[in-house]
C-alpha positions in Angstrom: 32.5 -84.9 -158.0 31.8 -81.5 -156.4 30.0 -81.1 -153.1 26.7 -80.3 -154.8 26.7 -83.7 -156.6 27.8 -85.8 -153.6 24.2 -86.7 -152.8 23.1 -87.4 -156.4 23.4 -90.5 -158.5 25.4 -90.2 -161.6 23.8 -91.3 -164.9 24.0 -94.9 -165.9 27.6 -95.7 -167.1 26.3 -97.9 -169.9 23.5 -95.8 -171.5 23.6 -92.4 -169.8 20.0 -92.5 -168.5 19.1 -91.5 -165.0 19.4 -94.0 -162.1 17.4 -94.5 -158.9 17.7 -96.3 -155.6 15.1 -99.1 -155.3 14.0 -101.4 -152.5 13.0 -104.9 -153.5 9.6 -106.0 -152.3 8.5 -109.5 -151.3 5.5 -111.4 -152.7 2.1 -109.9 -152.0 1.6 -111.8 -148.7 5.3 -111.6 -147.7 7.1 -108.7 -146.0 9.6 -106.7 -148.0 13.0 -108.4 -148.2 14.5 -105.0 -147.8 17.4 -105.4 -150.3 18.3 -102.2 -152.0 20.2 -101.4 -155.2 20.7 -98.7 -157.7 19.0 -99.3 -161.1 19.1 -97.6 -164.5 15.7 -96.1 -165.3 16.0 -97.1 -169.0 13.8 -100.1 -169.8 16.2 -101.0 -172.7 19.3 -101.0 -170.5 18.5 -102.6 -167.1 21.9 -102.0 -165.5 21.9 -102.3 -161.7 24.3 -102.4 -158.8 24.8 -105.3 -156.5 22.1 -105.8 -153.8 22.8 -104.6 -150.3 20.7 -105.9 -147.4 20.7 -103.0 -145.0 19.7 -104.8 -141.8 19.6 -101.9 -139.3 21.6 -99.2 -141.1 20.8 -96.7 -143.8 22.8 -97.7 -146.9 22.0 -94.8 -149.1 25.5 -93.3 -148.8 27.1 -96.6 -149.6 24.9 -97.1 -152.7 25.6 -93.6 -153.9 29.4 -94.1 -153.4 29.5 -97.5 -155.2 27.3 -96.4 -158.1 29.0 -93.1 -158.6 32.5 -94.6 -158.6 33.9 -94.4 -162.2 37.2 -96.0 -163.0 39.2 -94.1 -165.6 36.3 -91.6 -166.0 38.7 -88.8 -167.0 40.3 -90.9 -169.6 37.3 -92.5 -171.3 34.5 -90.1 -170.5 30.8 -90.6 -171.4 28.7 -93.8 -171.2 30.2 -97.1 -172.4 27.7 -97.1 -175.3 29.5 -94.0 -176.7 33.0 -95.6 -176.5 32.6 -98.0 -179.4 33.4 -95.3 -181.9 
């Protein structure tokens, strides 16, 4: 990943759609639970990272690092959906 891409989420590894960082909200009369994760924006995919409860720290960099990590990316390339061919 080059320096320009270090603060950007890679596309979903399963379908190739964009991803976003979301914060889970509580029920209407409850405060936000504050858990954050990265989630695919495709309604037909629904892939998401594990939840991180930030407590007092900003976990954006950790979420970016974990989502953007691609094992064997150079070997396989592309979303997993494309690998079945």
